[in-house]
Jmol script that loads the backbone (N, CA, C; Angstrom):
load data "model"
ATOM      1  N   UNK A   1     -10.234  22.844  -2.640  1.00  0.00           N
ATOM      2  CA  UNK A   1     -11.583  22.388  -2.347  1.00  0.00           C
ATOM      3  C   UNK A   1     -12.201  23.348  -1.328  1.00  0.00           C
ATOM      4  N   UNK A   2     -13.364  23.853  -1.662  1.00  0.00           N
ATOM      5  CA  UNK A   2     -14.134  24.662  -0.719  1.00  0.00           C
ATOM      6  C   UNK A   2     -15.272  23.784  -0.214  1.00  0.00           C
ATOM      7  N   UNK A   3     -15.279  23.532   1.069  1.00  0.00           N
ATOM      8  CA  UNK A   3     -16.202  22.583   1.689  1.00  0.00           C
ATOM      9  C   UNK A   3     -17.315  23.316   2.422  1.00  0.00           C
ATOM     10  N   UNK A   4     -18.534  22.861   2.216  1.00  0.00           N
ATOM     11  CA  UNK A   4     -19.698  23.393   2.934  1.00  0.00           C
ATOM     12  C   UNK A   4     -20.392  22.202   3.600  1.00  0.00           C
ATOM     13  N   UNK A   5     -20.504  22.249   4.918  1.00  0.00           N
ATOM     14  CA  UNK A   5     -21.168  21.180   5.667  1.00  0.00           C
ATOM     15  C   UNK A   5     -22.314  21.806   6.447  1.00  0.00           C
ATOM     16  N   UNK A   6     -23.481  21.195   6.334  1.00  0.00           N
ATOM     17  CA  UNK A   6     -24.638  21.710   7.065  1.00  0.00           C
ATOM     18  C   UNK A   6     -25.544  20.559   7.479  1.00  0.00           C
ATOM     19  N   UNK A   7     -26.385  20.845   8.436  1.00  0.00           N
ATOM     20  CA  UNK A   7     -27.339  19.849   8.943  1.00  0.00           C
ATOM     21  C   UNK A   7     -28.620  19.973   8.146  1.00  0.00           C
ATOM     22  N   UNK A   8     -28.989  18.875   7.465  1.00  0.00           N
ATOM     23  CA  UNK A   8     -30.263  18.824   6.767  1.00  0.00           C
ATOM     24  C   UNK A   8     -31.356  18.421   7.743  1.00  0.00           C
ATOM     25  N   UNK A   9     -32.488  17.993   7.215  1.00  0.00           N
ATOM     26  CA  UNK A   9     -33.590  17.575   8.082  1.00  0.00           C
ATOM     27  C   UNK A   9     -33.205  16.393   8.967  1.00  0.00           C
ATOM     28  N   UNK A  10     -32.474  15.445   8.407  1.00  0.00           N
ATOM     29  CA  UNK A  10     -32.105  14.238   9.149  1.00  0.00           C
ATOM     30  C   UNK A  10     -30.588  14.056   9.201  1.00  0.00           C
ATOM     31  N   UNK A  11     -29.914  14.272   8.075  1.00  0.00           N
ATOM     32  CA  UNK A  11     -28.491  13.989   7.959  1.00  0.00           C
ATOM     33  C   UNK A  11     -27.674  15.262   7.779  1.00  0.00           C
ATOM     34  N   UNK A  12     -26.377  15.133   8.044  1.00  0.00           N
ATOM     35  CA  UNK A  12     -25.447  16.194   7.685  1.00  0.00           C
ATOM     36  C   UNK A  12     -25.135  16.049   6.203  1.00  0.00           C
ATOM     37  N   UNK A  13     -24.959  17.166   5.534  1.00  0.00           N
ATOM     38  CA  UNK A  13     -24.617  17.184   4.117  1.00  0.00           C
ATOM     39  C   UNK A  13     -23.259  17.859   3.982  1.00  0.00           C
ATOM     40  N   UNK A  14     -22.362  17.214   3.246  1.00  0.00           N
ATOM     41  CA  UNK A  14     -21.048  17.784   2.937  1.00  0.00           C
ATOM     42  C   UNK A  14     -20.992  17.977   1.430  1.00  0.00           C
ATOM     43  N   UNK A  15     -20.633  19.187   1.018  1.00  0.00           N
ATOM     44  CA  UNK A  15     -20.621  19.511  -0.405  1.00  0.00           C
ATOM     45  C   UNK A  15     -19.315  20.205  -0.756  1.00  0.00           C
ATOM     46  N   UNK A  16     -18.698  19.754  -1.841  1.00  0.00           N
ATOM     47  CA  UNK A  16     -17.535  20.435  -2.387  1.00  0.00           C
ATOM     48  C   UNK A  16     -18.074  21.492  -3.344  1.00  0.00           C
ATOM     49  N   UNK A  17     -17.924  22.747  -2.999  1.00  0.00           N
ATOM     50  CA  UNK A  17     -18.500  23.830  -3.786  1.00  0.00           C
ATOM     51  C   UNK A  17     -17.832  23.991  -5.144  1.00  0.00           C
ATOM     52  N   UNK A  18     -16.597  23.526  -5.280  1.00  0.00           N
ATOM     53  CA  UNK A  18     -15.895  23.655  -6.554  1.00  0.00           C
ATOM     54  C   UNK A  18     -16.376  22.635  -7.582  1.00  0.00           C
ATOM     55  N   UNK A  19     -16.605  21.410  -7.148  1.00  0.00           N
ATOM     56  CA  UNK A  19     -17.004  20.351  -8.092  1.00  0.00           C
ATOM     57  C   UNK A  19     -18.508  20.106  -8.101  1.00  0.00           C
ATOM     58  N   UNK A  20     -19.194  20.510  -7.031  1.00  0.00           N
ATOM     59  CA  UNK A  20     -20.630  20.245  -6.934  1.00  0.00           C
ATOM     60  C   UNK A  20     -20.938  18.859  -6.402  1.00  0.00           C
ATOM     61  N   UNK A  21     -19.910  18.094  -6.071  1.00  0.00           N
ATOM     62  CA  UNK A  21     -20.112  16.755  -5.527  1.00  0.00           C
ATOM     63  C   UNK A  21     -20.542  16.882  -4.074  1.00  0.00           C
ATOM     64  N   UNK A  22     -21.530  16.091  -3.680  1.00  0.00           N
ATOM     65  CA  UNK A  22     -22.039  16.148  -2.309  1.00  0.00           C
ATOM     66  C   UNK A  22     -22.303  14.744  -1.803  1.00  0.00           C
ATOM     67  N   UNK A  23     -22.310  14.620  -0.486  1.00  0.00           N
ATOM     68  CA  UNK A  23     -22.656  13.362   0.153  1.00  0.00           C
ATOM     69  C   UNK A  23     -23.268  13.690   1.499  1.00  0.00           C
ATOM     70  N   UNK A  24     -23.717  12.657   2.178  1.00  0.00           N
ATOM     71  CA  UNK A  24     -24.368  12.881   3.468  1.00  0.00           C
ATOM     72  C   UNK A  24     -23.961  11.802   4.457  1.00  0.00           C
ATOM     73  N   UNK A  25     -24.246  12.061   5.709  1.00  0.00           N
ATOM     74  CA  UNK A  25     -23.965  11.095   6.756  1.00  0.00           C
ATOM     75  C   UNK A  25     -24.724  11.463   8.016  1.00  0.00           C
ATOM     76  N   UNK A  26     -24.850  10.503   8.879  1.00  0.00           N
ATOM     77  CA  UNK A  26     -25.588  10.721  10.123  1.00  0.00           C
ATOM     78  C   UNK A  26     -24.874  11.708  11.038  1.00  0.00           C
ATOM     79  N   UNK A  27     -23.529  11.713  10.944  1.00  0.00           N
ATOM     80  CA  UNK A  27     -22.717  12.626  11.737  1.00  0.00           C
ATOM     81  C   UNK A  27     -21.902  13.501  10.792  1.00  0.00           C
ATOM     82  N   UNK A  28     -21.438  14.643  11.300  1.00  0.00           N
ATOM     83  CA  UNK A  28     -20.673  15.575  10.472  1.00  0.00           C
ATOM     84  C   UNK A  28     -19.439  14.892   9.881  1.00  0.00           C
ATOM     85  N   UNK A  29     -18.666  14.195  10.723  1.00  0.00           N
ATOM     86  CA  UNK A  29     -17.445  13.545  10.239  1.00  0.00           C
ATOM     87  C   UNK A  29     -17.750  12.444   9.231  1.00  0.00           C
ATOM     88  N   UNK A  30     -18.899  11.793   9.372  1.00  0.00           N
ATOM     89  CA  UNK A  30     -19.286  10.748   8.414  1.00  0.00           C
ATOM     90  C   UNK A  30     -19.622  11.360   7.063  1.00  0.00           C
ATOM     91  N   UNK A  31     -20.305  12.480   7.074  1.00  0.00           N
ATOM     92  CA  UNK A  31     -20.637  13.164   5.820  1.00  0.00           C
ATOM     93  C   UNK A  31     -19.363  13.579   5.086  1.00  0.00           C
ATOM     94  N   UNK A  32     -18.378  14.076   5.821  1.00  0.00           N
ATOM     95  CA  UNK A  32     -17.117  14.484   5.205  1.00  0.00           C
ATOM     96  C   UNK A  32     -16.364  13.271   4.665  1.00  0.00           C
ATOM     97  N   UNK A  33     -16.333  12.183   5.423  1.00  0.00           N
ATOM     98  CA  UNK A  33     -15.677  10.948   4.961  1.00  0.00           C
ATOM     99  C   UNK A  33     -16.363  10.431   3.694  1.00  0.00           C
ATOM    100  N   UNK A  34     -17.691  10.445   3.688  1.00  0.00           N
ATOM    101  CA  UNK A  34     -18.436   9.982   2.515  1.00  0.00           C
ATOM    102  C   UNK A  34     -18.187  10.878   1.305  1.00  0.00           C
ATOM    103  N   UNK A  35     -18.045  12.177   1.543  1.00  0.00           N
ATOM    104  CA  UNK A  35     -17.735  13.096   0.444  1.00  0.00           C
ATOM    105  C   UNK A  35     -16.368  12.778  -0.146  1.00  0.00           C
ATOM    106  N   UNK A  36     -15.383  12.529   0.706  1.00  0.00           N
ATOM    107  CA  UNK A  36     -14.043  12.182   0.213  1.00  0.00           C
ATOM    108  C   UNK A  36     -14.100  10.925  -0.654  1.00  0.00           C
ATOM    109  N   UNK A  37     -14.853   9.924  -0.207  1.00  0.00           N
ATOM    110  CA  UNK A  37     -15.004   8.694  -0.992  1.00  0.00           C
ATOM    111  C   UNK A  37     -15.704   8.973  -2.319  1.00  0.00           C
ATOM    112  N   UNK A  38     -16.738   9.801  -2.288  1.00  0.00           N
ATOM    113  CA  UNK A  38     -17.463  10.136  -3.518  1.00  0.00           C
ATOM    114  C   UNK A  38     -16.555  10.864  -4.498  1.00  0.00           C
ATOM    115  N   UNK A  39     -15.714  11.743  -3.992  1.00  0.00           N
ATOM    116  CA  UNK A  39     -14.791  12.476  -4.863  1.00  0.00           C
ATOM    117  C   UNK A  39     -13.745  11.547  -5.459  1.00  0.00           C
ATOM    118  N   UNK A  40     -13.272  10.575  -4.670  1.00  0.00           N
ATOM    119  CA  UNK A  40     -12.317   9.592  -5.192  1.00  0.00           C
ATOM    120  C   UNK A  40     -12.959   8.751  -6.286  1.00  0.00           C
ATOM    121  N   UNK A  41     -14.192   8.321  -6.073  1.00  0.00           N
ATOM    122  CA  UNK A  41     -14.891   7.519  -7.083  1.00  0.00           C
ATOM    123  C   UNK A  41     -15.134   8.344  -8.345  1.00  0.00           C
ATOM    124  N   UNK A  42     -15.453   9.609  -8.181  1.00  0.00           N
ATOM    125  CA  UNK A  42     -15.655  10.497  -9.337  1.00  0.00           C
ATOM    126  C   UNK A  42     -14.358  10.615 -10.135  1.00  0.00           C
ATOM    127  N   UNK A  43     -13.234  10.791  -9.439  1.00  0.00           N
ATOM    128  CA  UNK A  43     -11.949  10.913 -10.124  1.00  0.00           C
ATOM    129  C   UNK A  43     -11.579   9.613 -10.834  1.00  0.00           C
ATOM    130  N   UNK A  44     -11.847   8.469 -10.200  1.00  0.00           N
ATOM    131  CA  UNK A  44     -11.577   7.175 -10.835  1.00  0.00           C
ATOM    132  C   UNK A  44     -12.401   7.019 -12.113  1.00  0.00           C
ATOM    133  N   UNK A  45     -13.651   7.436 -12.072  1.00  0.00           N
ATOM    134  CA  UNK A  45     -14.515   7.355 -13.256  1.00  0.00           C
ATOM    135  C   UNK A  45     -13.985   8.265 -14.356  1.00  0.00           C
ATOM    136  N   UNK A  46     -13.537   9.451 -13.999  1.00  0.00           N
ATOM    137  CA  UNK A  46     -12.962  10.368 -15.000  1.00  0.00           C
ATOM    138  C   UNK A  46     -11.715   9.754 -15.632  1.00  0.00           C
ATOM    139  N   UNK A  47     -10.888   9.110 -14.805  1.00  0.00           N
ATOM    140  CA  UNK A  47      -9.669   8.485 -15.326  1.00  0.00           C
ATOM    141  C   UNK A  47     -10.001   7.341 -16.278  1.00  0.00           C
ATOM    142  N   UNK A  48     -11.003   6.527 -15.926  1.00  0.00           N
ATOM    143  CA  UNK A  48     -11.420   5.439 -16.819  1.00  0.00           C
ATOM    144  C   UNK A  48     -11.927   6.008 -18.131  1.00  0.00           C
ATOM    145  N   UNK A  49     -12.703   7.072 -18.064  1.00  0.00           N
ATOM    146  CA  UNK A  49     -13.239   7.701 -19.275  1.00  0.00           C
ATOM    147  C   UNK A  49     -12.102   8.200 -20.161  1.00  0.00           C
ATOM    148  N   UNK A  50     -11.092   8.847 -19.560  1.00  0.00           N
ATOM    149  CA  UNK A  50      -9.951   9.336 -20.333  1.00  0.00           C
ATOM    150  C   UNK A  50      -9.229   8.190 -21.018  1.00  0.00           C
ATOM    151  N   UNK A  51      -9.092   7.046 -20.319  1.00  0.00           N
ATOM    152  CA  UNK A  51      -8.424   5.887 -20.896  1.00  0.00           C
ATOM    153  C   UNK A  51      -9.202   5.373 -22.101  1.00  0.00           C
ATOM    154  N   UNK A  52     -10.513   5.306 -21.987  1.00  0.00           N
ATOM    155  CA  UNK A  52     -11.359   4.829 -23.094  1.00  0.00           C
ATOM    156  C   UNK A  52     -11.269   5.783 -24.275  1.00  0.00           C
ATOM    157  N   UNK A  53     -11.342   7.071 -24.007  1.00  0.00           N
ATOM    158  CA  UNK A  53     -11.260   8.068 -25.081  1.00  0.00           C
ATOM    159  C   UNK A  53      -9.928   7.963 -25.798  1.00  0.00           C
ATOM    160  N   UNK A  54      -8.831   7.847 -25.044  1.00  0.00           N
ATOM    161  CA  UNK A  54      -7.511   7.742 -25.671  1.00  0.00           C
ATOM    162  C   UNK A  54      -7.392   6.466 -26.499  1.00  0.00           C
ATOM    163  N   UNK A  55      -7.925   5.353 -26.002  1.00  0.00           N
ATOM    164  CA  UNK A  55      -7.884   4.091 -26.748  1.00  0.00           C
ATOM    165  C   UNK A  55      -8.668   4.224 -28.050  1.00  0.00           C
ATOM    166  N   UNK A  56      -9.816   4.887 -27.999  1.00  0.00           N
ATOM    167  CA  UNK A  56     -10.616   5.084 -29.197  1.00  0.00           C
ATOM    168  C   UNK A  56      -9.891   5.983 -30.202  1.00  0.00           C
ATOM    169  N   UNK A  57      -9.209   6.994 -29.718  1.00  0.00           N
ATOM    170  CA  UNK A  57      -8.457   7.875 -30.621  1.00  0.00           C
ATOM    171  C   UNK A  57      -7.332   7.119 -31.319  1.00  0.00           C
ATOM    172  N   UNK A  58      -6.687   6.220 -30.584  1.00  0.00           N
ATOM    173  CA  UNK A  58      -5.613   5.411 -31.178  1.00  0.00           C
ATOM    174  C   UNK A  58      -6.202   4.514 -32.270  1.00  0.00           C
ATOM    175  N   UNK A  59      -7.338   3.876 -31.980  1.00  0.00           N
ATOM    176  CA  UNK A  59      -7.955   2.998 -32.982  1.00  0.00           C
ATOM    177  C   UNK A  59      -8.347   3.789 -34.233  1.00  0.00           C
ATOM    178  N   UNK A  60      -8.908   4.965 -34.036  1.00  0.00           N
ATOM    179  CA  UNK A  60      -9.311   5.798 -35.180  1.00  0.00           C
ATOM    180  C   UNK A  60      -8.089   6.219 -35.969  1.00  0.00           C
ATOM    181  N   UNK A  61      -7.035   6.617 -35.297  1.00  0.00           N
ATOM    182  CA  UNK A  61      -5.810   7.059 -35.973  1.00  0.00           C
ATOM    183  C   UNK A  61      -5.189   5.918 -36.768  1.00  0.00           C
ATOM    184  N   UNK A  62      -5.313   4.693 -36.298  1.00  0.00           N
ATOM    185  CA  UNK A  62      -4.743   3.548 -37.012  1.00  0.00           C
ATOM    186  C   UNK A  62      -5.486   3.285 -38.319  1.00  0.00           C
ATOM    187  N   UNK A  63      -6.729   3.724 -38.412  1.00  0.00           N
ATOM    188  CA  UNK A  63      -7.525   3.473 -39.601  1.00  0.00           C
ATOM    189  C   UNK A  63      -7.468   4.618 -40.609  1.00  0.00           C
ATOM    190  N   UNK A  64      -6.785   5.677 -40.254  1.00  0.00           N
ATOM    191  CA  UNK A  64      -6.704   6.833 -41.176  1.00  0.00           C
ATOM    192  C   UNK A  64      -5.536   6.648 -42.109  1.00  0.00           C
TER     193      UNK A  64
END
end "model"
wireframe off; spacefill off
backbone 0.3
color backbone group
């Protein structure tokens, strides 16, 4: 993970340059904490999507 943290007009912004995921917070450490949470939620969503795709492939294969 390549992290870029900067002060915006009001909030600090933390951005993972590899994934493009970003978050913000009133303080630098809060922005980083929020980014970590956003990345975890993104990964959970990807995992759910993979589970749905695999389930659909199984259903399709059963009908062939």
